[in-house]
KEKEMI-362476 format. One record per residue: x, y, z of N, C-alpha, C in turn. Coordinates in steps of 0.1 Angstrom, whole numbers, plus 2048, in hexadecimal, padded with zeros to 3 digits. Layout:
// KEKEMI-362476
XYZXYZXYZ;...
This chain:
// KEKEMI-362476
8097F480080080080080980C800;8048177FA80C8237FA80D82A807;81883280A81983881780D842819;80B84482680084D82A80385B824;7F986181E7FA86E8187F7879823;8018828247FF88C82F80089A82B;7FB89E81F7FC8AC81B7F28B4824;7F68C08287EE8CA82E7EB8C783D;7F08BC8437EB8B88507F08C285B;7FC8C88598018D186380B8DA85D;80E8E58638188EE85F8238ED86A;82F8EA86583A8E786E8448F386F;84C8F38798568FD87B8638F8877;86D90187587B8FD87287C8F5865;8858EB8648888E485887C8DD853;8738D885C8688D085885D8D9851;85E8E68538558EF84C8588EE83D;8648EA8398678E782B85E8DC826;85C8D282E8538C682A8458CB828;8408D48308338DA82E8318E1821;83B8E981E83B8F081183C8E6805;8458DC8078468D27FC8398CB7FA;8328C78058258C080381B8C97FC;81B8D67FF8128DF7F88158DF7E9;8228DF7E58268DF7D78228D27D1;8248C77D88218BA7D28118B97D0;80A8BF7D97FB8BF7D87F78C77CB;7FF8D17C87FC8D97BC8028D37AF;8088C67B180D8BF7A581B8C17A2;8238C57AB8328C87A88398BB7A4;8348B07A783B8A37A383389B799;8298A179382289B78982889E77B;82789477282D89676583B891763;83F88E75784C888754857891758;85689F7578618A87598628AC767;8598A87708598AC77E8638A3785;86C8A978D8768A27948778A77A3;87C89E7AB87F8A27B98898AD7BA;8938AC7B189D8B77B08978C47AE;88E8C57A48878D27A187F8D77AD;8788CD7B48708D17C08798D77CB;8858D07CD88E8D47D78938E27D4;8968E57C789B8F27C38918FD7C6;8848FA7C48799047C78799077D6;87D8FD7DE87C8FF7ED8899057F2;8939067E98A090C7EE8A99037F5;8A78F67F38B08EC7FA8B58E27F0;8BE8D97F48C38CE7EB8BA8C37EB;8BB8BB7E08B28AF7DE8B48A57E9;8C08A27ED8C38997F88BD89D805;8BE8AA8088B88AF8148A98AD814;8A38B08098948AF8088908A080A;897897804894889806896885815;8A088A81B8A288682989788C832;89389882F88889E83787B896835;87889282986C88A82786C87D82E;87887682E87986983587886B845;87E87784987D87A85786F87D85C;86888585585B88985A84F881854;85087B849845873843848864841;85586084285885284085684E832;85785782885585481A85C85E812;85F85B8058668647FC85C86D7F6;8618797F08588827E985087B7DE;8578727D685086C7CB8458637D1;84885B7DB83D8537E183185A7E6;8348667EC82986E7F18218747E5;8288787DA82087C7CF8188717C8;81D8657C881685A7C280A8577CB;80B8587D88008557E17F58607DF;7F986C7DD7EF8777DA7E78737CD;7EF86F7C37E886C7B67DE8607B8;7E38567BF7DB84A7C17CE84D7C9;7D08557D47C48587DC7BA8617D5;7BF86A7CD7B68737C67AF86A7BB;7B68627B47B08597AA7A58507B0;7A884A7BC79E8427C379284A7C6;7948567CA78885F7CE7808627C1;7868657B677F8677AA77885A7A5;77E84F7A77788427A376B8407AB;76D8427B876283F7C27568497C1;7598567BF74F8607C074A8667B3;7508637A874C86979B74A85D791;74486178674385877A74C85C76F;75786377276186676876785A762;76985A75477084F74E77E84D753;78384175379083E75979B846752;79A8497467A485173F7A585F745;79986574879987274E79D87175D;79A86676479F8657727AE865772;7B485D7697C385C7687C986A766;7C387175C7C887F7597C7888765;7BB88876B7B88917767C188E782;7C48827847CC87E7907DB88078E;7DF8847827ED88777F7F687C77B;7F08717767F78667707FC86A762;80886675E80D86A751806863746;8008577497F985073E7EF846745;7E684173D7DC8387427E382B745;7ED82773E7F581B7417FB81B74E;80282775180882875F7FD82876A;7F282E7677E782E7707E2820773;7E08187697DC80A76B7E6802772;7F380376E7FD7FC7747FF7FF783;7FE80C7867FF8107957F480979D;7E78097987DC8047A07DE7F47A1;7E27EE7967E47E07967EF7DC7A0;7F97E47A18047E17AA8007E37B9;7F87ED7BB7F47F17C97E87E87CE;7DE7E67C57D27DF7C97CF7D27C2;7D87CE7BA7D77C17B37CA7C07AA;7C67CB7A67BB7CB79C7BA7D8795;7B47D97897B37E57817AB7EF788;7AD7FC7857A580778C79680778A;79280277E78380377C77B7F9785;7827EF78B77B7E67947787EC7A1;77E7F87A477C7FF7B17708087B0;76A80A7A575F8137A375280D7AA;74C8157B27408117B97348137AF;72A80B7B171E80C7A87168177AD;7158217A570D82D7A870583179B;6FB83979D6F383D7916FC847789;6FA84777C70284F7746FF85E776;70986677770887577A70587C76D;6FE88776D6FB88F76270889575C;70989674F71689A74971A8A974D;70F8B17507128BF7537128C2761;7128B876A7108BA77871E8BD77F;7298BC7787368BF77E73B8B3785;7478B478B74D8AA79374B8AD7A1;7448A47A87408A67B674989D7BF;7508A37C975989C7D27568A07E0;75B8987E975A89B7F876989D7FC;76C8A88037798AA8097788AA818;77E8A181E77D89F82D7868A9834;7818AC8417898B484A7898AE858;7928B38607938AE86E78A8B7876;77F8B187C7778BA88577E8BE891;7798C989876D8D18947708DA888;7668DF8827688E987775D8F4878;76290087A75990C87B75591186E;74B90A86874690D85A74091B85A;73991F86473292C86573C937863;74793686B75194186A75894185C;75B93585776193584975893B83F;74B93783F74293D83574094B837;74095084473F95E84674A966841;75696184376296783D76196982E;75E95E82775D95E819751967814;74696781B73B96F81773E97E817;745982822749990824752995819;75A98C81376499080976198B7FB;7559857F97529807EB75198B7E1;75998A7D67599947CC74E9917C2;74599B7C073A9997B773E9957A9;73898B7A473C98579674597A797;74E97A7A175896F7A37549657AE;74D96A7B874A9627C373B9657C8;73595B7CE72895C7D47269537DF;7209577EA71D94E7F570E94F7F7;7079447F56F99437F56F49357FA;6EB9358036E59288086F091F80D;6F992581570391D81C70D916812;70E91C8067179177FC7209227F6;72D9207F47369297EF7389257E0;73692F7D773892D7C97439377C4;74B9337BA75593C7B47599377A6;75F94079F76493D791772939792;77793278878592D78878B93077A;79793477A79F93476E7AD92E770;7B09247687BD91E7697C291C75A;7CD9227577D39217497C992473F;7C192E7417B79347377AB92B736;7AA92073E79D91973E79591E74A;78891F74877F92575177591B757;77091D763767914769761919776;75A91177E75591578B75690A795;75590E7A17559047AC74B9097B7;7448FF7BD73B9027C873F8F97D4;73E8FF7E07438F87EC7388F97F6;7348EE7FC72A8EE80772F8E5812;7288E681E72C8DF82A7248D282B;72B8C782E7258BA8307298B583E;7238BB8497288B88567268AA85A;71C8A385471A89585872588C853;72C89184973788984374588F847;74589A84F7518A18537598A4846;7518AA83D7578AD8307518BA82A;7578BF8207518C981774E8C280A;7428C680573E8C17F87428CB7ED;7498C67E374F8CF7D97498CB7CB;7448D47C47408D17B67488DA7AC;74F8D47A37588DB79A7548D978C;7528E478574F8E577775B8EB770;7638E376976F8E87637728DF757;7768E574B7778DE73F7838D473E;78D8D67467998CE74579B8C7752;79A8B975279A8B175E7A88B1764;7B28B475C7C08B37627C28BE76D;7BA8C876D7BB8D27787B38CF784;7AC8C47857A48C17917AC8C179D;7B88BB79E7C08BB7AA7C38C97AE;7C78D27A57CA8E07A87BE8E77AE;7B28E47A97A68EB7AE7A38E57BC;7A48D87BE7A18D37CB7AB8D87D5;7B88D97D17C28DF7DA7BE8ED7DE;7B98F57D57B59037D87A99037E2;7A08FA7DF7958F97E979A8F67F7;7A38EC7F87A88E88057B08F480B;7B78FC8037BE9078087B591280D;7AA9168057A192080979A91C816;79591081778D90B82379690582E;7A390582C7AC9008367A88F283B;7A78E98327A28DC8367AD8D383C;7B98D683A7C48CD83F7C88D084D;7C28DA8547C78DE8617C48D386B;7CE8D08747CC8C787F7C78D088B;7BA8D388A7B58DE8927B58DA8A1;7B48CE8A57B58CA8B37C28CE8B9;7CD8CB8B17DB8CE8B67DC8DD8B7;7D78E48AD7D98F38AC7D18F98B8;7C58F58BA7BD8FB8C57C38F88D2;7C88EB8D47CE8E88E17DA8F08E4;7E28F38D97EE8FB8DB7EB9098DF;7E190F8D87DE91D8DA7D791E8E8;7D09148EC7C99148F97D2914905;7DF9129037E991390D7EB921913;7E792B90A7E793990F7D993B916;7DA93D9237CD93E92A7C494A926;7CA9549207C195F91B7BB95D90E;7C39559057BE9518F87B49458F9;7B593D9037AE93190479E933903;79993D90978A93F9087869428FA;78E9498F278B94C8E478A93F8DC;7949368DF7959298D87899208DB;7869208E877A9188ED76D91D8E7;76C92A8E575F92F8DF75E92D8D1;76992A8CA7689288BB77091B8B7;76C9108BC7739038B87739018A9;77E8FE8A477F8FB89578090788D;78491389278591F88A79291D881;79091F87479B91D86B7A192A866;7AC92885F7B39348597B093384A;7A793B8457A493A8377B093D82E;7B19378237BB9398197B794180D;7C09448057BC94C7F87BB9427ED;7B19457E47AF93C7D97BB93B7CF;7C19467CD7CD9477C47D69537C9;7E39517C87EC95A7CE7EB9697C9;7EA96B7BC7E99787B77DC97F7BC;7D19777BB7C497D7BF7C59817CD;7CA9797D67CB97C7E47D39887E7;7DF9897E07E79957E17E09A27DD;7D99A17D27D19AC7CD7C79B17D8;7C09A77DE7B69AA7E87BD9B17F4;7C99AC7F77D19B28037D49C1800;7D99C47F47DC9D27F07D09DA7EF;7C59D57E97B99DC7E97B39E07F7;7B69D78007B09D980E7B99E1817;7C49E68127CC9EE81B7C59FA81F;7C49FC82D7BFA088337B0A0B831;7A8A0182B79AA038297929F682E;7859F782E77D9ED83377B9E182A;7769D682F7749CA82676A9CE81B;75F9D581E7559D981475B9E1809;7649EB80D76A9F48037749EC7FA;77B9E38007859DB7F977D9D17EF;7729CC7F376A9C37EB7649CB7DF;7619D87E175B9E07D67669E37CC;7739E57D177E9E87C77819DB7C0;7809D07C67839C37BF7799C07B5;76C9C37B77619C17AD7649CA7A1;7699D77A476C9E07997779DB791;7819D579778D9D07907889C4787;7809BB78C77B9B07857729B4779;76A9BE77B7619C37707699C9765;7749D076877C9D675E7869CD757;78B9C375F7969BB75A7959AC75A;78A9A8760788999761782993754;78598775278098074677197B748;76897E73F75A97974175996A741;75096474974E95674A74495373F;74794873773D94472C730941732;72594572A71894372F714935732;71A92B72B71791D72D71F916737;72691E74072F918749728911755;71C915758715910763719916770;71591077B71991678870E92078C;71192879670893279C70593D792;6F99427906F694C7866FC959788;70195C794707969796716969792;71C95E78F72A95D78B72B96177C;73396C77A73497176D742973767;74C97477075A97776C76396F775;76F96D76F77A96877778397377B;78A97178679397C78B79E97E781;7A298B77E7AC98D7747BA987778;7C198276E7CE97C7707D8987772;7E49847777EF98E7787F399376B;7F398B7607F79907537ED99A74E;7E09977507D69A174B7D79AE752;7D99AE75F7DB9BA7677E89C2763;7F29BA7617FF9C075E7FF9C7750;7F79C17477F69C77397EC9D3738;7E49D57427DA9E07427E19ED742;7DD9F67397E3A037387DEA0C744;7D2A097497CDA107557C4A0775C;7C5A067697BC9FD7717AEA04773;7ADA117737A0A18773799A16780;7A0A1478B799A12798798A1F7A0;78EA207A878CA2C7B0794A2B7BD;7A1A2C7BC7AAA2B7C87B7A337C5;7BEA367CF7CAA3F7CD7D4A397C2;7DAA427BB7E3A3E7B07EFA357B5;7F3A387C17FEA307C77FAA227C9;7EEA1F7CD7EAA117CF7E7A0A7C2;7E2A127B87E1A0C7AB7EFA087A5;7F9A117A8806A0E7A380BA017AA;8089FF7B780C9F37BE8069E77B8;7F99E87B47F29DC7AE7F99D97A0;7FD9E37998049E178C8119DA78F;8199DF7998269D979C8249CA7A1;8199C87A98179BA7AD8149B17A1;80C9B67988089AE78C8149AB784;81D9B57828299B377A8329A9780;8349AA78D83C9A1795837992794;82A99179582398479582497E787;82298677C82398176F83197D76B;83B98477184998076E84E974776;84797178184C96678A84095E78D;83D95378683294A789832944797;83E94479D83F93E7AB83F9487B6;83B9547B383B95F7BD83295C7C9;8279567C681E9537D181D9447D5;82893D7D282992F7D683492D7E1;8339237E983D9217F384B91F7EC;8549277F08629277EA86C92C7F4;8749237F987E927803877929811;87D93181987793382786D93E827;86593E83185B949833861957833;86D95883987496483987896982B;87D95F82388096281587496780D;86996081085C96380985897180C;85997581985598281D85E98D816;86B98A81687499480F870995800;86D98A7F986998B7EB85D9947E9;8539927F28479997F18499A87F4;8519AB7FE8549B980285C9C07F8;8629B97EF8699C07E48609C67DA;8539C27DA8499C77D18449D57D6;8439DE7CD83E9EC7D18309EB7D8;82F9F17E38229F17EA81F9E67F4;8299DC7F48279D17FD8309D2809;82A9D68158329D78218319CB829;8369CB8368369C083E8299BA841;81F9C38448119BE84780C9B683B;80C9BC82F8079B682380E9A9820;81B9A982182399D81E81F992828;81D99583581998B83F80B98583C;80298E8387F598A8357F4981829;7FC98481E7FD97C81280396E816;80D96E81F81396282380995982A;80195F8327F795883A7EC952831;7E695A8287DB9568207DF94E813;7EA95380C7EE94D7FF7F8942801;80294480980D93A80B80892F815;7FE93281D7F9929828804927832;80B93283581593184080E93384D;80D92885580492886080B92F86C;81793586B81D93D87581E94B871;81994F86581995D86081096586A;81397186C80C97987680E988873;80398E86D80499C86A8019A5876;80B9A687E80A9AC88C8059BA88C;8079C28818039D08807F49D187C;7ED9C687A7DF9C78767D79CD881;7CE9D787E7C69DE8887BD9D488F;7B79CB8887AE9C288E7B59B8897;7C19B48947C89AC89E7CC9B38AA;7D09C08A97D39C88B57C79CA8BE;7BB9CC8B77AF9CE8BF7AB9C18C6;7AD9B68BE7A99A98C37B29A58CF;7BF9A88CE7C89A68D97C49AE8E6;7BF9BA8E37BB9C28EF7AF9BC8F6;7A79B48EF79B9AE8F579F9A38FF;7AA99D8FD7AE9929067B9997910;7C09A190D7CB9A69167C69B291E;7BB9B891A7B69C39227BE9D0921;7C79D19177CF9DC9157D29DD906;7D59EA9027D99EC8F47E69E68F1;7E79E08E47F49DA8E07FA9E28D5;8079E18D380E9E58C78129D98BF;8169DB8B381A9D08AB8269C98B1;82F9D08B783B9CA8BE8379C28CA;82E9C78D282A9C08DE8219B48DA;8199B58CF8119AA8CB81A99E8C5;8259A28BE82E9988B98349908C5;8389988CF83E9918DB8339888E2;82798E8E381C9868E98199798E1;81B9798D481896E8CC8229638CB;82E9658D283995B8D183494E8D6;82C94D8E08279418E681D93A8DD;8189418D380E93B8CA8149348BE;8219368BC82892F8B182791F8B3;8269188A882691C89A81991E894;80F92289C8019238977FC931898;80493B8968009498987F594D88F;7F49478837E994B8797DC94787F;7DB93C8877CE93988D7CB941899;7D59458A07D394F8AB7CE95C8A5;7D39608997CF96C8937C096B88F;7BB95F88B7AD95E8877A595F894;7A995B89F7A195C8AC7A196B8B0;7AC9728AE7AC9808B27A39888A9;7A498589C79B98C89278C989896;78997D89977B97989D7779808A9;7809818B377D9888C077A9978BD;78299D8B47819AB8B17739AD8AA;7709A48A17639A68997589A48A3;75999B8AD74E9998B674C9A58BF;7569AD8C17569B98CA7549C68C2;7529C58B57529D18AD7469D18A4;73D9DA8A47329DA89B7359DF88D;7419E688C7459EB87F7549E787D;7569E08737649DB87076C9E786B;7789E88717819F286C78E9ED866;7919E086979D9D98647999D3857;7A19D484C79D9CF83F79D9C083E;7A39B98477A49AA84679F9A2852;7989A885B7939A1866787998862;
């Protein structure tokens, strides 16, 4: 049997944090395809191939290649069990280089061909999309997650209605939609994907997992944060509170810059304006929620625009252009690469991206679970609710040392505390 697959289960500190980043890249397909190698993966992480292999055996008991194969096999099994996709499409979607390799792998692991694993179910409608269940470790605070997404939903790109999150997708010029709902009886999220190219299904699933923070070992995180007697009541009042991620790095970074110094509502209005002016329209026959009309503009599209035409200061529009140009020039700008400190330095080199913005991008886009935008007004106010005194960013950083390596989750509890104590939001990202 293949080794146990452990992507997303925890965020580690020190050298093992490299394993966490490597798993995220493997989940995104870094070791799929004939040209993908462990050497190239190690280079993206800023370490040697031998060191990466050693870390994987130390922390996972398996090689990077074995973990990648396990991911492919588990995803293929899920598609076989839960969908009526043809086996050729399952093989492509799961990242196998060929149907022959797909069949050989299953015969070696299970002593039978993959089609014999298919459960007898009624045939799905051709236009119904691919429906999957993505499990999480309970508890899961679905209400808080949906509230976060609803407050920031960009008209045309996202919608939250009847306990379901809908959004548009663009990957390599292909367009589609995804819908996500809660299945508490199965400790899962139900995901329906409508996308023309099945080979991107793993990437779409990985994005859903990132946005909804499905891989968190929430019991371990909550237990650690509860060691702080002043933070413990917040954790107890919101069991299963997650740290929402960004759907895509450039989009999240744009949201961060748009939200500098203004409210969530104002930032959302600017984002809708950007989408209306520069986003690609969704084809009428795409399906999904009727309010979905555009995809979020790509970095290349924004970089090529002669004028953004947004109702915001010229300096911030220049920052958006600089961000788009940097992202278009470096496809790995918003992917784990090297250490968190190196990532922050890369981001801060972009015009208009300061320490707070870089930390926020690291938290939401890179999924750095120890990122902590200490200068955020909402965090400072939230800290005051538990400490009974005003905090500065420096004192809050010192205060947060005991929360490592889960400061991002502590931040979520502080934002939640501030929101509960404030009738009007003043922090752009609480």
